[in-house]
ZAZA-76217 format. One record per residue (C-alpha): residue number from 1; residue in one letter; x, y, z. Coordinates in Angstrom, 3 decimals, decimal comma. Layout:
N
<n = NUM&res = A&u = X&v = Y&w = Z> .
...
% end
This chain:
335
<n = 1&res = M&u = 215,054&v = -64,278&w = -1,456> .
<n = 2&res = I&u = 212,505&v = -63,527&w = -3,902> .
<n = 3&res = L&u = 211,470&v = -66,598&w = -4,147> .
<n = 4&res = N&u = 211,123&v = -67,160&w = -0,700> .
<n = 5&res = R&u = 209,192&v = -63,830&w = -0,155> .
<n = 6&res = L&u = 206,575&v = -65,085&w = -3,083> .
<n = 7&res = R&u = 206,235&v = -68,392&w = -1,564> .
<n = 8&res = W&u = 205,151&v = -66,739&w = 1,717> .
<n = 9&res = E&u = 202,707&v = -64,110&w = -0,040> .
<n = 10&res = I&u = 201,564&v = -66,892&w = -1,562> .
<n = 11&res = G&u = 201,151&v = -68,794&w = 1,332> .
<n = 12&res = Y&u = 199,711&v = -65,731&w = 3,320> .
<n = 13&res = R&u = 197,072&v = -65,517&w = 1,055> .
<n = 14&res = A&u = 196,009&v = -69,093&w = 1,119> .
<n = 15&res = S&u = 196,204&v = -68,713&w = 5,026> .
<n = 16&res = T&u = 193,855&v = -66,364&w = 4,865> .
<n = 17&res = I&u = 191,259&v = -68,358&w = 2,841> .
<n = 18&res = R&u = 191,708&v = -71,270&w = 5,041> .
<n = 19&res = R&u = 190,816&v = -69,226&w = 8,036> .
<n = 20&res = M&u = 187,279&v = -68,108&w = 6,375> .
<n = 21&res = L&u = 186,923&v = -71,455&w = 5,359> .
<n = 22&res = K&u = 187,205&v = -73,236&w = 9,114> .
<n = 23&res = R&u = 184,801&v = -70,590&w = 10,470> .
<n = 24&res = I&u = 181,978&v = -71,669&w = 7,903> .
<n = 25&res = P&u = 181,178&v = -75,174&w = 10,145> .
<n = 26&res = E&u = 181,424&v = -73,411&w = 13,607> .
<n = 27&res = R&u = 179,463&v = -70,333&w = 12,179> .
<n = 28&res = F&u = 176,431&v = -72,733&w = 10,684> .
<n = 29&res = A&u = 176,551&v = -74,656&w = 13,970> .
<n = 30&res = Y&u = 175,839&v = -71,387&w = 15,707> .
<n = 31&res = A&u = 173,484&v = -70,751&w = 13,401> .
<n = 32&res = R&u = 171,295&v = -73,936&w = 13,619> .
<n = 33&res = F&u = 171,912&v = -73,517&w = 17,511> .
<n = 34&res = V&u = 170,217&v = -69,784&w = 17,089> .
<n = 35&res = R&u = 167,398&v = -70,834&w = 14,942> .
<n = 36&res = R&u = 166,748&v = -74,108&w = 17,431> .
<n = 37&res = N&u = 166,752&v = -72,717&w = 20,332> .
<n = 38&res = M&u = 165,608&v = -68,660&w = 20,318> .
<n = 39&res = Q&u = 162,295&v = -67,064&w = 19,333> .
<n = 40&res = G&u = 162,762&v = -64,626&w = 17,142> .
<n = 41&res = S&u = 165,863&v = -65,664&w = 15,393> .
<n = 42&res = S&u = 164,935&v = -64,870&w = 12,060> .
<n = 43&res = R&u = 164,811&v = -61,123&w = 13,520> .
<n = 44&res = F&u = 167,945&v = -61,105&w = 14,698> .
<n = 45&res = F&u = 169,885&v = -62,237&w = 11,889> .
<n = 46&res = L&u = 167,750&v = -60,079&w = 9,563> .
<n = 47&res = W&u = 169,112&v = -57,224&w = 12,239> .
<n = 48&res = K&u = 172,499&v = -58,189&w = 11,612> .
<n = 49&res = L&u = 172,137&v = -58,224&w = 7,763> .
<n = 50&res = G&u = 170,880&v = -54,203&w = 8,509> .
<n = 51&res = F&u = 167,159&v = -54,622&w = 8,677> .
<n = 52&res = K&u = 167,492&v = -53,018&w = 12,677> .
<n = 53&res = S&u = 163,569&v = -53,314&w = 13,214> .
<n = 54&res = P&u = 162,923&v = -53,723&w = 17,232> .
<n = 55&res = F&u = 161,665&v = -57,300&w = 18,152> .
<n = 56&res = T&u = 161,942&v = -59,419&w = 21,398> .
<n = 57&res = A&u = 163,664&v = -62,304&w = 21,648> .
<n = 58&res = V&u = 163,021&v = -65,761&w = 24,095> .
<n = 59&res = I&u = 165,910&v = -68,148&w = 24,632> .
<n = 60&res = R&u = 165,904&v = -70,607&w = 27,490> .
<n = 61&res = G&u = 162,975&v = -68,978&w = 29,104> .
<n = 62&res = K&u = 164,819&v = -65,894&w = 29,316> .
<n = 63&res = K&u = 162,782&v = -62,644&w = 27,344> .
<n = 64&res = V&u = 165,284&v = -60,015&w = 25,766> .
<n = 65&res = E&u = 164,238&v = -56,850&w = 24,085> .
<n = 66&res = V&u = 166,136&v = -55,613&w = 21,350> .
<n = 67&res = R&u = 165,994&v = -51,823&w = 20,611> .
<n = 68&res = D&u = 169,192&v = -50,452&w = 19,457> .
<n = 69&res = E&u = 172,714&v = -51,944&w = 18,722> .
<n = 70&res = R&u = 174,022&v = -52,276&w = 22,166> .
<n = 71&res = D&u = 170,597&v = -54,456&w = 23,236> .
<n = 72&res = R&u = 171,740&v = -56,484&w = 20,209> .
<n = 73&res = I&u = 175,529&v = -56,764&w = 21,455> .
<n = 74&res = E&u = 173,955&v = -58,016&w = 24,748> .
<n = 75&res = L&u = 171,950&v = -60,668&w = 23,334> .
<n = 76&res = S&u = 175,346&v = -61,896&w = 21,230> .
<n = 77&res = S&u = 177,174&v = -62,107&w = 24,081> .
<n = 78&res = Y&u = 174,210&v = -63,858&w = 25,795> .
<n = 79&res = L&u = 173,529&v = -66,255&w = 22,755> .
<n = 80&res = H&u = 177,638&v = -67,144&w = 22,961> .
<n = 81&res = D&u = 177,886&v = -68,109&w = 26,619> .
<n = 82&res = V&u = 174,498&v = -70,402&w = 26,002> .
<n = 83&res = F&u = 176,235&v = -71,947&w = 22,835> .
<n = 84&res = L&u = 179,575&v = -72,724&w = 25,098> .
<n = 85&res = H&u = 176,940&v = -74,351&w = 27,872> .
<n = 86&res = S&u = 175,536&v = -76,376&w = 25,086> .
<n = 87&res = R&u = 178,592&v = -78,181&w = 24,626> .
<n = 88&res = F&u = 180,374&v = -78,041&w = 28,268> .
<n = 89&res = R&u = 178,494&v = -78,093&w = 31,461> .
<n = 90&res = M&u = 180,121&v = -74,612&w = 32,689> .
<n = 91&res = G&u = 180,126&v = -73,143&w = 36,160> .
<n = 92&res = E&u = 182,162&v = -71,447&w = 38,451> .
<n = 93&res = E&u = 183,929&v = -72,548&w = 41,480> .
<n = 94&res = Y&u = 187,383&v = -71,294&w = 43,755> .
<n = 95&res = G&u = 187,033&v = -68,148&w = 42,033> .
<n = 96&res = L&u = 187,672&v = -69,558&w = 38,642> .
<n = 97&res = A&u = 185,085&v = -70,577&w = 35,581> .
<n = 98&res = Y&u = 185,159&v = -74,461&w = 34,940> .
<n = 99&res = A&u = 183,804&v = -76,795&w = 31,925> .
<n = 100&res = E&u = 182,879&v = -80,348&w = 32,209> .
<n = 101&res = F&u = 182,617&v = -82,833&w = 29,663> .
<n = 102&res = E&u = 183,418&v = -86,513&w = 28,870> .
<n = 103&res = F&u = 186,318&v = -87,873&w = 27,853> .
<n = 104&res = M&u = 187,432&v = -91,703&w = 27,243> .
<n = 105&res = K&u = 184,233&v = -92,638&w = 29,350> .
<n = 106&res = K&u = 185,751&v = -90,600&w = 32,132> .
<n = 107&res = Q&u = 184,422&v = -87,358&w = 33,553> .
<n = 108&res = L&u = 186,758&v = -84,316&w = 33,392> .
<n = 109&res = R&u = 186,582&v = -81,131&w = 35,025> .
<n = 110&res = F&u = 189,189&v = -78,109&w = 33,870> .
<n = 111&res = Y&u = 189,238&v = -74,823&w = 35,698> .
<n = 112&res = F&u = 190,049&v = -71,654&w = 34,121> .
<n = 113&res = R&u = 190,533&v = -67,834&w = 34,565> .
<n = 114&res = K&u = 187,170&v = -66,518&w = 33,833> .
<n = 115&res = E&u = 188,265&v = -64,055&w = 31,570> .
<n = 116&res = L&u = 190,238&v = -66,530&w = 29,372> .
<n = 117&res = T&u = 187,029&v = -68,697&w = 29,151> .
<n = 118&res = Q&u = 187,183&v = -68,677&w = 25,121> .
<n = 119&res = D&u = 190,777&v = -69,462&w = 25,306> .
<n = 120&res = A&u = 190,037&v = -72,070&w = 27,451> .
<n = 121&res = I&u = 186,926&v = -73,682&w = 25,525> .
<n = 122&res = E&u = 189,254&v = -73,753&w = 22,055> .
<n = 123&res = V&u = 191,958&v = -75,543&w = 23,563> .
<n = 124&res = L&u = 190,068&v = -78,097&w = 25,266> .
<n = 125&res = E&u = 187,873&v = -78,644&w = 22,084> .
<n = 126&res = W&u = 191,259&v = -78,716&w = 20,175> .
<n = 127&res = Y&u = 192,924&v = -81,565&w = 21,899> .
<n = 128&res = F&u = 190,014&v = -83,590&w = 23,254> .
<n = 129&res = L&u = 187,218&v = -83,121&w = 20,932> .
<n = 130&res = G&u = 189,387&v = -82,367&w = 17,812> .
<n = 131&res = G&u = 192,290&v = -85,004&w = 18,389> .
<n = 132&res = Q&u = 194,801&v = -82,842&w = 17,982> .
<n = 133&res = Y&u = 197,603&v = -84,704&w = 19,532> .
<n = 134&res = E&u = 196,163&v = -88,404&w = 18,268> .
<n = 135&res = K&u = 199,182&v = -89,188&w = 16,330> .
<n = 136&res = L&u = 201,523&v = -89,140&w = 19,224> .
<n = 137&res = K&u = 201,551&v = -92,758&w = 20,693> .
<n = 138&res = A&u = 201,484&v = -92,346&w = 24,562> .
<n = 139&res = K&u = 200,555&v = -95,756&w = 25,742> .
<n = 140&res = D&u = 202,953&v = -96,936&w = 28,067> .
<n = 141&res = R&u = 205,816&v = -94,067&w = 27,045> .
<n = 142&res = D&u = 207,034&v = -91,504&w = 28,943> .
<n = 143&res = V&u = 205,986&v = -88,064&w = 28,080> .
<n = 144&res = L&u = 207,758&v = -84,941&w = 27,890> .
<n = 145&res = D&u = 205,057&v = -82,329&w = 28,093> .
<n = 146&res = I&u = 206,654&v = -78,842&w = 27,310> .
<n = 147&res = G&u = 204,104&v = -75,726&w = 27,751> .
<n = 148&res = A&u = 201,483&v = -77,305&w = 29,853> .
<n = 149&res = N&u = 198,830&v = -74,511&w = 29,915> .
<n = 150&res = I&u = 195,930&v = -75,626&w = 32,585> .
<n = 151&res = G&u = 197,047&v = -78,964&w = 32,358> .
<n = 152&res = D&u = 194,860&v = -80,306&w = 29,373> .
<n = 153&res = T&u = 197,241&v = -82,031&w = 27,135> .
<n = 154&res = A&u = 199,091&v = -83,611&w = 30,315> .
<n = 155&res = I&u = 195,622&v = -85,182&w = 31,250> .
<n = 156&res = Y&u = 194,916&v = -86,302&w = 27,791> .
<n = 157&res = F&u = 198,420&v = -88,306&w = 27,412> .
<n = 158&res = A&u = 197,867&v = -89,611&w = 30,634> .
<n = 159&res = L&u = 194,271&v = -90,678&w = 29,504> .
<n = 160&res = R&u = 195,664&v = -92,395&w = 26,205> .
<n = 161&res = G&u = 197,575&v = -94,525&w = 28,799> .
<n = 162&res = A&u = 201,235&v = -92,459&w = 28,971> .
<n = 163&res = K&u = 203,504&v = -94,378&w = 32,183> .
<n = 164&res = R&u = 204,162&v = -90,956&w = 33,236> .
<n = 165&res = V&u = 203,961&v = -87,602&w = 31,729> .
<n = 166&res = V&u = 206,789&v = -84,729&w = 32,575> .
<n = 167&res = S&u = 205,057&v = -81,489&w = 32,344> .
<n = 168&res = L&u = 206,578&v = -78,010&w = 32,252> .
<n = 169&res = E&u = 204,492&v = -74,909&w = 32,628> .
<n = 170&res = V&u = 206,609&v = -71,695&w = 33,112> .
<n = 171&res = F&u = 203,825&v = -69,085&w = 34,321> .
<n = 172&res = P&u = 202,997&v = -69,292&w = 37,849> .
<n = 173&res = V&u = 199,339&v = -68,208&w = 38,091> .
<n = 174&res = T&u = 198,789&v = -70,666&w = 34,964> .
<n = 175&res = F&u = 200,910&v = -73,107&w = 36,578> .
<n = 176&res = E&u = 198,367&v = -73,325&w = 39,856> .
<n = 177&res = I&u = 195,454&v = -74,104&w = 37,752> .
<n = 178&res = A&u = 197,326&v = -76,553&w = 35,993> .
<n = 179&res = K&u = 197,910&v = -78,319&w = 39,320> .
<n = 180&res = L&u = 194,566&v = -77,865&w = 40,812> .
<n = 181&res = N&u = 193,373&v = -79,524&w = 37,259> .
<n = 182&res = I&u = 195,546&v = -82,526&w = 37,676> .
<n = 183&res = Q&u = 194,729&v = -83,213&w = 41,188> .
<n = 184&res = K&u = 190,799&v = -82,640&w = 40,559> .
<n = 185&res = N&u = 190,678&v = -85,208&w = 37,730> .
<n = 186&res = G&u = 192,323&v = -87,619&w = 39,774> .
<n = 187&res = F&u = 196,161&v = -87,802&w = 37,503> .
<n = 188&res = A&u = 198,383&v = -86,377&w = 40,519> .
<n = 189&res = E&u = 200,309&v = -89,993&w = 40,711> .
<n = 190&res = I&u = 201,101&v = -90,338&w = 36,591> .
<n = 191&res = I&u = 201,697&v = -86,199&w = 35,657> .
<n = 192&res = S&u = 205,078&v = -84,251&w = 37,256> .
<n = 193&res = L&u = 204,023&v = -80,737&w = 37,172> .
<n = 194&res = L&u = 207,108&v = -78,475&w = 37,100> .
<n = 195&res = N&u = 206,706&v = -74,748&w = 37,342> .
<n = 196&res = E&u = 209,929&v = -74,537&w = 35,015> .
<n = 197&res = G&u = 210,543&v = -73,842&w = 30,903> .
<n = 198&res = A&u = 212,244&v = -74,789&w = 28,476> .
<n = 199&res = G&u = 214,809&v = -73,544&w = 25,823> .
<n = 200&res = A&u = 218,078&v = -72,467&w = 26,689> .
<n = 201&res = S&u = 219,611&v = -73,253&w = 30,002> .
<n = 202&res = G&u = 219,060&v = -70,563&w = 32,708> .
<n = 203&res = S&u = 216,033&v = -68,636&w = 34,576> .
<n = 204&res = L&u = 213,839&v = -65,843&w = 34,273> .
<n = 205&res = N&u = 212,120&v = -63,538&w = 36,660> .
<n = 206&res = L&u = 208,445&v = -63,458&w = 36,330> .
<n = 207&res = D&u = 205,682&v = -61,595&w = 37,960> .
<n = 208&res = R&u = 203,832&v = -64,001&w = 40,189> .
<n = 209&res = S&u = 200,512&v = -62,308&w = 39,069> .
<n = 210&res = L&u = 201,101&v = -62,645&w = 35,508> .
<n = 211&res = L&u = 198,111&v = -64,097&w = 33,666> .
<n = 212&res = A&u = 198,690&v = -65,908&w = 30,733> .
<n = 213&res = S&u = 196,736&v = -67,182&w = 27,678> .
<n = 214&res = R&u = 197,843&v = -70,562&w = 25,494> .
<n = 215&res = S&u = 199,525&v = -67,815&w = 23,322> .
<n = 216&res = S&u = 201,574&v = -65,780&w = 25,731> .
<n = 217&res = E&u = 205,454&v = -66,000&w = 25,282> .
<n = 218&res = A&u = 207,519&v = -65,855&w = 28,526> .
<n = 219&res = H&u = 209,977&v = -62,678&w = 28,906> .
<n = 220&res = E&u = 212,294&v = -61,330&w = 31,852> .
<n = 221&res = S&u = 209,917&v = -59,581&w = 33,751> .
<n = 222&res = G&u = 212,022&v = -58,590&w = 36,872> .
<n = 223&res = G&u = 209,230&v = -60,264&w = 38,796> .
<n = 224&res = D&u = 209,651&v = -61,977&w = 42,135> .
<n = 225&res = I&u = 209,770&v = -65,135&w = 41,358> .
<n = 226&res = S&u = 212,898&v = -66,890&w = 39,249> .
<n = 227&res = V&u = 211,524&v = -69,731&w = 36,988> .
<n = 228&res = R&u = 214,392&v = -72,291&w = 35,915> .
<n = 229&res = I&u = 214,643&v = -73,296&w = 32,137> .
<n = 230&res = N&u = 216,061&v = -76,101&w = 31,111> .
<n = 231&res = S&u = 217,626&v = -77,404&w = 28,057> .
<n = 232&res = L&u = 216,438&v = -80,671&w = 26,417> .
<n = 233&res = S&u = 219,609&v = -82,632&w = 27,545> .
<n = 234&res = E&u = 218,814&v = -81,340&w = 31,325> .
<n = 235&res = I&u = 215,464&v = -82,734&w = 31,334> .
<n = 236&res = V&u = 216,127&v = -85,912&w = 29,867> .
<n = 237&res = A&u = 218,953&v = -87,049&w = 31,874> .
<n = 238&res = R&u = 217,124&v = -85,682&w = 34,847> .
<n = 239&res = F&u = 214,257&v = -88,192&w = 34,392> .
<n = 240&res = G&u = 215,835&v = -90,705&w = 32,595> .
<n = 241&res = L&u = 213,776&v = -90,076&w = 29,321> .
<n = 242&res = Q&u = 214,530&v = -92,883&w = 26,882> .
<n = 243&res = D&u = 212,461&v = -94,123&w = 23,852> .
<n = 244&res = A&u = 209,731&v = -91,445&w = 25,085> .
<n = 245&res = V&u = 206,968&v = -89,026&w = 23,292> .
<n = 246&res = L&u = 207,895&v = -85,229&w = 23,104> .
<n = 247&res = K&u = 204,835&v = -82,601&w = 22,606> .
<n = 248&res = I&u = 206,300&v = -78,722&w = 22,527> .
<n = 249&res = N&u = 203,781&v = -75,764&w = 22,442> .
<n = 250&res = C&u = 205,626&v = -72,987&w = 24,366> .
<n = 251&res = E&u = 205,184&v = -69,848&w = 21,720> .
<n = 252&res = G&u = 208,612&v = -69,233&w = 20,834> .
<n = 253&res = C&u = 211,076&v = -71,459&w = 22,794> .
<n = 254&res = E&u = 211,351&v = -74,313&w = 20,509> .
<n = 255&res = Y&u = 214,009&v = -72,584&w = 18,825> .
<n = 256&res = D&u = 216,353&v = -72,142&w = 21,273> .
<n = 257&res = L&u = 215,462&v = -75,935&w = 22,709> .
<n = 258&res = F&u = 216,138&v = -77,502&w = 19,415> .
<n = 259&res = S&u = 219,291&v = -75,462&w = 18,544> .
<n = 260&res = G&u = 220,764&v = -76,337&w = 21,386> .
<n = 261&res = A&u = 220,013&v = -80,254&w = 21,442> .
<n = 262&res = S&u = 222,163&v = -82,696&w = 20,102> .
<n = 263&res = G&u = 221,108&v = -85,331&w = 17,869> .
<n = 264&res = E&u = 221,996&v = -88,275&w = 20,314> .
<n = 265&res = V&u = 219,855&v = -86,319&w = 22,751> .
<n = 266&res = L&u = 216,962&v = -85,805&w = 20,311> .
<n = 267&res = R&u = 216,675&v = -89,794&w = 19,717> .
<n = 268&res = H&u = 215,705&v = -90,081&w = 23,239> .
<n = 269&res = F&u = 212,533&v = -89,840&w = 21,552> .
<n = 270&res = S&u = 210,424&v = -91,655&w = 19,151> .
<n = 271&res = Q&u = 208,081&v = -89,076&w = 18,428> .
<n = 272&res = I&u = 207,921&v = -85,632&w = 18,716> .
<n = 273&res = M&u = 205,287&v = -83,254&w = 17,945> .
<n = 274&res = L&u = 205,570&v = -79,309&w = 18,032> .
<n = 275&res = E&u = 203,519&v = -76,235&w = 17,360> .
<n = 276&res = Y&u = 206,387&v = -73,647&w = 15,809> .
<n = 277&res = H&u = 205,944&v = -69,941&w = 15,772> .
<n = 278&res = Y&u = 206,810&v = -67,096&w = 13,796> .
<n = 279&res = H&u = 210,422&v = -67,752&w = 12,362> .
<n = 280&res = G&u = 209,043&v = -70,866&w = 10,057> .
<n = 281&res = A&u = 209,812&v = -74,768&w = 10,224> .
<n = 282&res = G&u = 212,852&v = -74,376&w = 8,014> .
<n = 283&res = S&u = 215,830&v = -74,568&w = 11,185> .
<n = 284&res = I&u = 213,832&v = -77,281&w = 13,097> .
<n = 285&res = S&u = 213,330&v = -79,333&w = 10,424> .
<n = 286&res = K&u = 216,851&v = -79,696&w = 9,369> .
<n = 287&res = I&u = 217,958&v = -80,448&w = 12,771> .
<n = 288&res = L&u = 215,055&v = -83,117&w = 13,377> .
<n = 289&res = K&u = 216,341&v = -84,557&w = 9,430> .
<n = 290&res = Q&u = 219,893&v = -84,639&w = 10,492> .
<n = 291&res = A&u = 219,329&v = -86,728&w = 13,931> .
<n = 292&res = G&u = 217,613&v = -89,249&w = 11,929> .
<n = 293&res = F&u = 214,064&v = -88,362&w = 12,057> .
<n = 294&res = S&u = 211,279&v = -88,370&w = 9,304> .
<n = 295&res = V&u = 209,679&v = -84,783&w = 9,567> .
<n = 296&res = K&u = 206,009&v = -83,732&w = 7,884> .
<n = 297&res = I&u = 205,037&v = -80,296&w = 8,353> .
<n = 298&res = F&u = 201,090&v = -79,485&w = 8,411> .
<n = 299&res = D&u = 198,723&v = -76,750&w = 9,121> .
<n = 300&res = R&u = 200,968&v = -73,989&w = 8,163> .
<n = 301&res = E&u = 199,912&v = -70,566&w = 8,775> .
<n = 302&res = Y&u = 201,164&v = -67,253&w = 7,459> .
<n = 303&res = F&u = 200,638&v = -63,857&w = 9,017> .
<n = 304&res = Y&u = 202,375&v = -60,385&w = 9,643> .
<n = 305&res = N&u = 203,816&v = -59,816&w = 13,119> .
<n = 306&res = R&u = 205,001&v = -55,841&w = 13,218> .
<n = 307&res = D&u = 206,984&v = -56,511&w = 16,813> .
<n = 308&res = F&u = 209,737&v = -58,290&w = 14,588> .
<n = 309&res = A&u = 212,514&v = -56,878&w = 12,303> .
<n = 310&res = E&u = 210,637&v = -59,255&w = 9,435> .
<n = 311&res = P&u = 207,177&v = -58,700&w = 10,053> .
<n = 312&res = R&u = 206,347&v = -61,886&w = 7,524> .
<n = 313&res = C&u = 205,590&v = -64,702&w = 10,131> .
<n = 314&res = E&u = 204,965&v = -68,408&w = 9,673> .
<n = 315&res = S&u = 203,297&v = -70,735&w = 12,209> .
<n = 316&res = G&u = 202,346&v = -74,645&w = 12,006> .
<n = 317&res = F&u = 203,099&v = -78,076&w = 12,973> .
<n = 318&res = I&u = 205,606&v = -80,254&w = 12,798> .
<n = 319&res = F&u = 205,373&v = -84,097&w = 13,192> .
<n = 320&res = A&u = 208,917&v = -86,191&w = 13,747> .
<n = 321&res = T&u = 209,474&v = -89,492&w = 13,773> .
<n = 322&res = R&u = 212,583&v = -91,401&w = 14,743> .
<n = 323&res = Q&u = 213,957&v = -93,940&w = 12,339> .
<n = 324&res = R&u = 215,341&v = -97,309&w = 13,420> .
<n = 325&res = T&u = 217,724&v = -96,571&w = 16,219> .
<n = 326&res = S&u = 219,535&v = -99,263&w = 18,309> .
<n = 327&res = S&u = 219,046&v = -100,103&w = 21,987> .
<n = 328&res = I&u = 222,742&v = -99,559&w = 22,280> .
<n = 329&res = E&u = 222,896&v = -96,294&w = 20,992> .
<n = 330&res = L&u = 219,908&v = -94,960&w = 23,588> .
<n = 331&res = S&u = 221,531&v = -96,611&w = 26,473> .
<n = 332&res = R&u = 224,683&v = -94,277&w = 25,942> .
<n = 333&res = G&u = 223,081&v = -91,923&w = 27,813> .
<n = 334&res = V&u = 223,120&v = -88,021&w = 27,384> .
<n = 335&res = G&u = 226,512&v = -86,377&w = 28,186> .
% end
């Protein structure tokens, strides 16, 4: 117990430093953008350092007078929006915001709720521009995508050559936006999108209007929509998945999903990549190793969450590769 706590405390401090270091390139990019695109940038930076004398800023032909802190905050917000536009072509349609960009020589447009713009942009940058899921070999394979969000990873895997993508999104509003993105980008024939979740087999009653971000965890809310929750064995049997690829980002459902999955079910996947939340990688890593997978854990983050009895939490990613499995074993099916 003492050693585990010491390991967590060391990890927590290392995570804090790592998060600070990760922000440095982004802040430099933002500072370069402001310096190159705004007249009065030096006065803007001096204000942030405490030298608060009034100034006039001009960016993209727009003149902004900064006389007090409120003006400075409004200018910062406007600069941030312009900075986002410099990396993506932004707009609005159907009462939603959207971002356009090119990936693998295809023009993509993703819709999202306006209030979740920052969240959506981070996701698109991370998955498409940052290569978060490049390790997964989706070409000519079935992909099971648990945690579709706005359809970003489903479309990513389709572009990477997946034969079929089965994608689950538990939140009704997010599911509708994901469906729009899949249809508008031309992947409806490859991607099977379901308004369902994964974990311990059962159902959840969710509010139809519940707005969820990529970090939202699904809980029973007594709403008017009953959403099916599938075990991994149910999904494998239902869609006949064999030698498939599994991606999971479902904000906590991963623990129930793996605790209820047999080694035989897990070996229907050649590669598995998941983001684990809150309770560490130990239990899932053990299950995967027992099922015959090599396991790598990376991007560990340590943090406090006062909602839990044990507030010391750990999140990160697990990448697992199935060791050689015979076709006879796979053909046994799922019981």
